[in-house]
C-alpha positions as CSV (number, residue, x, y, z in Angstrom):
1,X,-0.4,-10.8,14.6
2,X,0.9,-7.7,12.9
3,X,4.5,-7.4,11.8
4,X,4.8,-3.8,13.1
5,X,3.6,-1.9,16.1
6,X,0.0,-0.5,15.7
7,X,1.2,2.9,16.9
8,X,3.8,3.3,14.2
9,X,3.0,5.3,11.1
10,X,4.8,4.0,8.0
11,X,5.5,7.0,5.7
12,X,5.1,6.6,1.9
13,X,8.3,6.2,0.1
14,X,9.3,7.0,-3.4
15,X,9.0,3.8,-5.5
16,X,9.5,4.7,-9.2
17,X,9.6,7.5,-11.7
18,X,8.8,7.1,-15.4
19,X,10.3,8.9,-18.3
20,X,7.1,11.0,-18.6
21,X,7.5,12.3,-15.0
22,X,4.9,10.0,-13.5
23,X,5.9,9.4,-9.9
24,X,4.8,6.4,-7.9
25,X,5.0,5.8,-4.1
26,X,4.9,2.7,-2.0
27,X,2.1,3.1,0.6
28,X,1.5,0.9,3.6
29,X,-2.1,-0.2,4.3
30,X,-3.4,-2.4,7.1
31,X,-6.8,-4.0,7.6
32,X,-7.9,-3.2,11.2
33,X,-11.3,-4.3,12.5
34,X,-13.0,-4.0,9.1
35,X,-11.3,-0.7,8.3
36,X,-8.4,-0.2,6.0
37,X,-5.8,2.2,7.6
38,X,-3.9,3.8,4.8
39,X,-0.6,5.5,5.9
40,X,-0.7,8.5,3.6
41,X,1.9,10.8,5.2
42,X,4.4,11.0,8.0
43,X,1.9,11.4,10.8
44,X,-1.4,10.8,8.9
45,X,-3.5,7.7,8.5
46,X,-6.7,7.7,6.5
47,X,-9.3,5.0,7.4
48,X,-11.8,3.5,4.9
49,X,-14.3,0.7,4.7
50,X,-14.8,-1.0,1.4
51,X,-17.9,1.2,1.0
52,X,-16.1,4.5,1.6
53,X,-12.8,3.6,-0.1
54,X,-11.9,5.8,-3.1
55,X,-12.2,4.0,-6.5
56,X,-8.5,4.1,-7.3
57,X,-7.6,2.5,-4.0
58,X,-10.3,-0.1,-4.3
59,X,-9.0,-1.0,-7.8
60,X,-5.5,-1.5,-6.4
61,X,-6.8,-3.7,-3.6
62,X,-8.7,-5.8,-6.1
63,X,-5.7,-6.3,-8.3
64,X,-3.5,-7.3,-5.3
65,X,-6.1,-9.8,-4.2
66,X,-5.9,-11.5,-7.7
67,X,-2.9,-13.3,-6.4
68,X,-3.1,-16.2,-3.9
69,X,-1.3,-14.5,-1.0
70,X,-2.3,-17.1,1.5
71,X,-0.2,-19.7,-0.4
72,X,2.6,-17.2,-1.4
73,X,3.1,-16.1,2.2
74,X,2.7,-19.4,4.0
75,X,5.7,-19.9,6.3
76,X,7.3,-16.6,5.3
77,X,8.4,-13.7,7.5
78,X,6.3,-10.6,7.0
79,X,8.3,-7.4,6.4
80,X,6.2,-4.3,5.6
81,X,7.0,-2.4,2.4
82,X,9.5,-5.0,1.1
83,X,9.2,-6.9,-2.2
84,X,10.5,-10.5,-2.0
85,X,11.9,-12.6,-4.8
86,X,9.2,-15.2,-4.3
87,X,6.4,-12.6,-5.0
88,X,4.7,-12.7,-8.4
89,X,6.5,-10.4,-10.8
90,X,3.3,-8.6,-11.8
91,X,2.8,-7.5,-8.2
92,X,5.7,-5.0,-8.6
93,X,3.5,-2.8,-10.7
94,X,0.4,-2.7,-8.4
95,X,1.4,-3.7,-4.9
96,X,1.4,-6.8,-2.7
97,X,0.5,-8.3,0.6
98,X,3.2,-8.5,3.3
99,X,1.2,-10.5,5.8
100,X,-2.3,-11.1,6.9
101,X,-4.2,-7.8,6.4
102,X,-1.0,-5.9,5.5
103,X,-0.3,-4.3,2.1
104,X,2.3,-2.3,0.2
105,X,0.4,-0.5,-2.5
106,X,2.0,1.2,-5.5
107,X,0.1,4.5,-5.9
108,X,0.5,7.4,-8.3
109,X,1.6,10.7,-6.6
110,X,-1.8,12.3,-7.6
111,X,-3.7,9.6,-5.9
112,X,-1.5,9.9,-2.8
113,X,-2.0,13.7,-2.8
114,X,-5.8,13.2,-2.9
115,X,-5.7,10.7,-0.1
116,X,-3.6,13.0,2.1
117,X,-5.7,16.0,1.2
118,X,-2.7,18.0,0.3
119,X,-1.6,20.1,-2.6
120,X,0.5,18.3,-5.3
121,X,4.0,17.4,-4.1
122,X,7.1,16.2,-6.0
123,X,8.5,14.2,-3.1
124,X,7.4,12.9,0.3
């Protein structure tokens, strides 16, 4: 069971900025019937399978799955796009699972722009 309505698009939100101007966003992604629905803009969801997923996104997914989320999330409430104190500290840099098949990924603004097919932005 999903923690949010399937019809809701969760917009990316600013997550961090480094001293060198690198901007990162928190992006919601959900696994739905073998496809990953990536919420890349206010009203825009991109869908990928593991075969069609861009390399950067696939690398983020692989790093997130390096943690044992089944154990971490057992008996916990799933809230999309939120980081909990019981999550592994290393997840803050790459992303985390917020429930079965639900992810919050930390993506560079350039990757997010490529996924949304838009020209470079400074803020979403």
